[in-house]
DRENLOLO-410285 format. One line per 10 residues: number of its first residue (from 1); for each residue x, y, z of C-alpha. Coordinates in Angstrom, 3 decimals. Example, Ala and Ser with C-alpha at 12.3 -4.5 7.8 and 13.67 -1.06 7.14 Angstrom:
<sites>
1) 12.300,-4.500,7.800; 13.670,-1.060,7.140
</sites>
This chain:
<sites>
1) -8.141,18.865,-18.076; -11.559,19.972,-16.822; -11.731,17.554,-13.846; -8.168,18.502,-12.862; -8.974,22.212,-13.049; -12.099,21.598,-10.986; -10.097,19.748,-8.334; -7.597,22.616,-8.132; -10.448,25.136,-7.776; -12.024,23.110,-4.959
11) -8.735,22.876,-3.097; -8.191,26.638,-3.378; -11.673,27.233,-2.016; -11.041,24.840,0.868; -7.773,26.600,1.772; -9.521,29.975,1.734; -12.181,28.625,4.092; -9.480,27.461,6.488; -8.117,30.998,6.591; -5.030,31.465,8.839
21) -5.014,27.761,9.653; -4.084,26.944,6.047; -0.684,28.607,6.098; 1.162,26.160,8.448; -0.488,23.215,6.722; 0.654,24.404,3.307; 4.179,25.502,4.271; 5.145,22.771,6.766; 5.294,19.340,5.097; 5.841,17.326,8.281
31) 2.844,18.969,9.961; 0.688,18.426,6.871; 1.722,14.756,6.515; 1.301,13.968,10.224; -2.133,15.638,10.267; -3.230,13.956,7.050; -2.008,10.553,8.174; -3.775,10.910,11.534; -7.057,11.842,9.813; -6.661,8.867,7.463
41) -6.222,6.538,10.432; -9.363,7.876,12.066; -11.493,7.626,8.922; -10.130,4.159,8.060; -10.960,2.973,11.574; -14.554,4.242,11.352; -15.007,2.681,7.895; -13.644,-0.613,9.149; -16.126,-0.704,12.019; -19.087,0.337,9.848
51) -18.566,-1.412,6.491; -15.580,-3.802,6.552; -16.905,-6.205,3.880; -17.604,-3.365,1.476; -14.120,-1.950,2.128; -12.464,-5.322,1.525; -14.297,-5.859,-1.766; -14.502,-2.390,-3.293; -11.153,-1.000,-2.027; -8.957,-3.114,-4.343
61) -11.323,-2.626,-7.283; -11.279,1.180,-6.947; -7.770,1.919,-5.636; -5.885,-1.244,-6.607; -4.622,-0.221,-10.051; -3.671,3.382,-9.067; -1.748,2.029,-6.081; 0.126,-0.423,-8.322; 1.032,2.476,-10.602; 2.330,4.379,-7.530
71) 4.367,1.312,-6.524; 6.092,1.182,-9.912; 6.559,4.933,-10.052; 8.108,5.480,-6.611; 9.886,2.158,-6.161; 11.269,1.625,-9.675; 11.094,4.663,-11.963; 11.833,7.533,-9.589; 14.891,5.872,-7.929; 16.136,4.780,-11.368
81) 16.269,1.046,-10.613; 14.938,0.278,-14.093; 18.232,1.616,-15.468; 20.307,-0.994,-13.582; 20.408,-4.128,-15.811; 21.590,-6.552,-13.118; 18.658,-5.592,-10.887; 16.297,-6.085,-13.798; 17.706,-9.566,-14.498; 18.235,-11.055,-11.036
91) 15.510,-9.266,-9.090; 13.043,-8.365,-11.850; 12.816,-11.839,-13.343; 11.666,-13.544,-10.105; 9.284,-10.665,-9.538; 7.806,-11.154,-13.002; 7.416,-14.872,-12.301; 5.499,-14.091,-9.071; 3.180,-11.879,-11.101; 2.596,-14.734,-13.531
101) 1.664,-17.133,-10.737; 4.966,-18.196,-9.171; 5.148,-19.075,-5.502; 6.023,-16.897,-2.516; 9.640,-18.177,-2.466; 10.467,-16.536,-5.797; 9.646,-13.091,-4.477; 11.981,-13.556,-1.525; 14.639,-14.918,-3.847; 14.367,-11.754,-5.921
111) 14.518,-9.591,-2.780; 17.646,-11.454,-1.672; 19.211,-10.822,-5.109; 18.310,-7.129,-4.843; 20.018,-6.960,-1.450; 23.198,-8.567,-2.847; 23.229,-6.109,-5.757; 22.753,-3.036,-3.553; 25.421,-0.340,-3.687; 26.551,-0.928,-0.110
121) 29.330,-2.692,1.854; 29.463,-6.460,1.464; 28.698,-7.523,5.030; 25.338,-5.689,5.329; 24.336,-7.013,1.880; 25.099,-10.614,2.888; 23.238,-10.234,6.182; 20.155,-8.716,4.515; 20.092,-11.375,1.779; 20.427,-14.181,4.330
131) 17.617,-12.708,6.432; 15.311,-12.432,3.434; 16.055,-15.943,2.218; 15.540,-17.489,5.661; 12.283,-15.568,6.097; 11.093,-16.621,2.644; 11.937,-20.262,3.320; 10.029,-20.170,6.609; 6.914,-18.664,5.074; 7.085,-21.050,2.098
141) 7.206,-23.994,4.472; 3.907,-22.872,5.953; 2.106,-23.177,2.607; -1.147,-21.197,2.356; -0.716,-19.864,5.871; 2.611,-18.338,4.823; 0.896,-16.551,1.933; -1.733,-15.170,4.299; 0.908,-13.987,6.797; 2.781,-12.178,4.020
151) -0.468,-10.630,2.755; -1.079,-9.178,6.244; 2.543,-8.108,6.695; 2.869,-6.362,3.324; 0.295,-3.763,4.375; 2.766,-2.591,7.020; 5.765,-2.671,4.676; 4.302,0.472,3.124; 4.267,2.092,6.578; 7.960,1.219,7.021
161) 8.789,2.648,3.572; 6.944,5.867,4.423; 8.875,6.158,7.688; 12.232,5.631,5.931; 11.520,7.781,2.873; 12.690,11.166,4.156; 14.873,12.368,7.058; 12.750,14.022,9.715; 13.467,17.390,11.337; 10.669,17.069,13.924
171) 9.003,14.283,15.869; 5.562,14.852,14.383; 5.713,11.543,12.455; 5.552,9.678,15.763; 1.973,10.918,16.328; 0.343,8.973,13.449; 2.578,5.985,14.143; 1.369,5.876,17.744; -2.244,6.237,16.554; -1.703,3.416,14.055
181) -0.448,1.078,16.790; -3.372,1.990,19.066; -5.883,1.477,16.245; -4.475,-1.963,15.424; -4.560,-2.981,19.088; -8.143,-1.716,19.360; -9.261,-3.746,16.309; -7.922,-6.926,17.920; -10.008,-6.355,21.042; -13.558,-7.198,22.038
191) -14.947,-3.664,21.775; -14.101,-3.270,18.104; -15.575,-6.651,17.226; -18.739,-5.812,19.141; -19.065,-2.461,17.345; -18.580,-4.057,13.911; -21.202,-6.673,14.703; -23.654,-4.094,16.124; -23.289,-1.825,13.069; -24.172,-4.665,10.717
201) -20.838,-4.246,8.957; -20.163,-7.960,9.077; -23.498,-8.800,7.497; -23.663,-9.244,3.695; -26.252,-8.378,1.104; -25.718,-11.620,-0.815; -23.312,-13.068,-3.313; -20.232,-15.240,-2.938; -17.919,-12.801,-1.076; -19.569,-12.999,2.328
211) -17.930,-13.111,5.760; -17.158,-16.852,5.448; -15.248,-16.136,2.235; -13.201,-13.397,3.926; -12.463,-15.679,6.889; -11.249,-18.364,4.468; -9.129,-15.824,2.580; -7.615,-13.844,5.453; -7.584,-16.179,8.472; -7.671,-19.834,7.312
221) -7.550,-22.404,10.092; -7.936,-19.776,12.805; -10.569,-19.882,15.523; -13.628,-17.786,14.531; -13.206,-15.169,17.308; -9.606,-14.436,16.304; -10.416,-14.818,12.613; -13.003,-12.011,12.760; -10.487,-9.723,14.408; -7.888,-10.493,11.738
231) -10.417,-9.685,9.018; -11.055,-6.287,10.611; -7.318,-5.661,11.028; -6.637,-6.490,7.370; -9.440,-4.219,6.199; -8.010,-1.308,8.207; -4.374,-1.976,7.232; -5.259,-2.352,3.535; -6.971,1.027,3.588; -3.922,2.634,5.213
241) -1.732,0.902,2.628; -3.622,2.521,-0.248; -3.602,5.928,1.505; 0.176,5.830,1.883; 0.831,5.092,-1.769; -1.775,7.493,-3.167; -1.341,10.471,-0.820; 1.480,10.343,1.748; 4.422,9.070,-0.317; 3.731,11.456,-3.227
251) 3.830,14.335,-0.741; 7.039,13.026,0.886; 8.762,12.457,-2.426; 8.346,15.993,-3.805; 11.374,18.291,-3.714; 9.327,21.295,-2.621; 7.811,21.413,0.854; 4.567,23.011,-0.318; 1.979,20.914,-2.202; 1.738,21.282,-5.955
261) -1.469,21.776,-7.925; -3.253,18.737,-9.316; -2.328,19.996,-12.780; 1.371,19.989,-11.919; 1.062,16.581,-10.263; -0.549,15.166,-13.422; 2.235,16.618,-15.564; 4.862,15.047,-13.299; 3.088,11.702,-13.538; 3.146,11.938,-17.343
271) 6.880,12.693,-17.247; 7.577,9.675,-15.081; 5.378,7.088,-16.768; 4.710,8.517,-20.230; 1.419,8.732,-22.046; 1.568,5.025,-22.924; 2.016,3.991,-19.293; -0.924,6.174,-18.218; -3.091,4.805,-21.010; -2.326,1.202,-20.032
281) -3.131,1.946,-16.379; -6.411,3.655,-17.307; -7.418,0.716,-19.499; -6.608,-1.755,-16.725; -8.631,0.231,-14.194; -11.564,0.586,-16.573; -11.478,-3.088,-17.564; -11.400,-4.155,-13.923; -14.408,-1.950,-13.133; -16.424,-3.332,-16.067
291) -15.479,-6.911,-15.131; -16.610,-6.287,-11.525; -20.033,-5.143,-12.716; -20.614,-8.557,-14.321; -18.671,-10.823,-11.973; -17.491,-9.297,-8.692; -15.818,-12.430,-7.359; -13.714,-13.242,-10.409; -12.809,-9.590,-10.953; -11.445,-9.511,-7.416
301) -9.528,-12.740,-7.963; -8.168,-11.394,-11.231; -6.869,-8.234,-9.600; -5.138,-10.102,-6.795; -3.509,-12.516,-9.250; -2.028,-9.580,-11.164; -1.100,-7.663,-7.996; 0.712,-10.529,-6.246; 4.119,-9.126,-7.289; 3.733,-5.764,-5.575
311) 4.283,-6.919,-2.002; 7.594,-8.443,-3.062; 8.463,-5.268,-4.986; 7.955,-3.288,-1.780; 10.173,-5.762,0.066; 12.934,-5.377,-2.540; 12.668,-1.587,-2.483; 12.783,-1.568,1.306; 15.978,-3.606,1.297; 17.597,-1.293,-1.262
321) 16.392,1.793,0.608; 17.931,0.576,3.867; 21.206,-0.666,2.368; 21.825,2.273,0.049; 20.455,4.829,2.519; 18.462,6.477,-0.230; 16.152,9.340,0.706; 13.735,11.479,-1.216
</sites>
């Protein structure tokens, strides 16, 4: 409880320092979320230009397990999908197989099953399932390239889920979305690549996870000039992906417009996942950190093997969210 109490004390001090500026940020959720998202985009862009290799390697090892916990909490537990047996059987089983090493196709098959089982009219369900299955078949036919395309795309699925999560009463959410598009376009240009090279961010201190490794992982078979830009784009989008699951969606999902204390947030997390779930997550995060100290490369590979399912989980949840018109 001491770290949580310290975090609450620091936030209270920060709000007091802001003075009159704090009130609209605290009381107006859409302003707070739009401002926070915009600041995240700016900081993620700077970090991508200064230290992209560090971000690509350390980001999943630090934020990977907490973001998987947030995936399960907001996409399964909070909507109550775990209490629908048919979803667990026909969508959950393919998802589990993907987590155990199954191919990309199984995740799309599970997403198609989730669409068919949605509580919605038949025609939209059939259309969504057909779209998912055709898309999955196309990506599967591309082999490793299809896996890489889906890895890039899944970072933006989280953005779509954030956009759909809650009805909007203002247009403030368009500000960070516009900034996000501009940042992605900037990272694909010559200036961003030149800045990343000039900062030394694409240089490596040694080891087996250098720039050539990231090019092989994130842009196989692509010309080097474009490949470097795709590496920068993935680094930025992955950082935004984590920020959405760990900060923005929790704020959007709360019933009250004002933010809760860290203590109250921790209690809500315990109610949703239970002490056993939190203990398992903590052990996984700690084990991954210890593994990384001894073998960074294989720890990273181990995390991504376990986390393969979550992109497909987000795809399933997005289909259900659209078809059932669920909102926080």
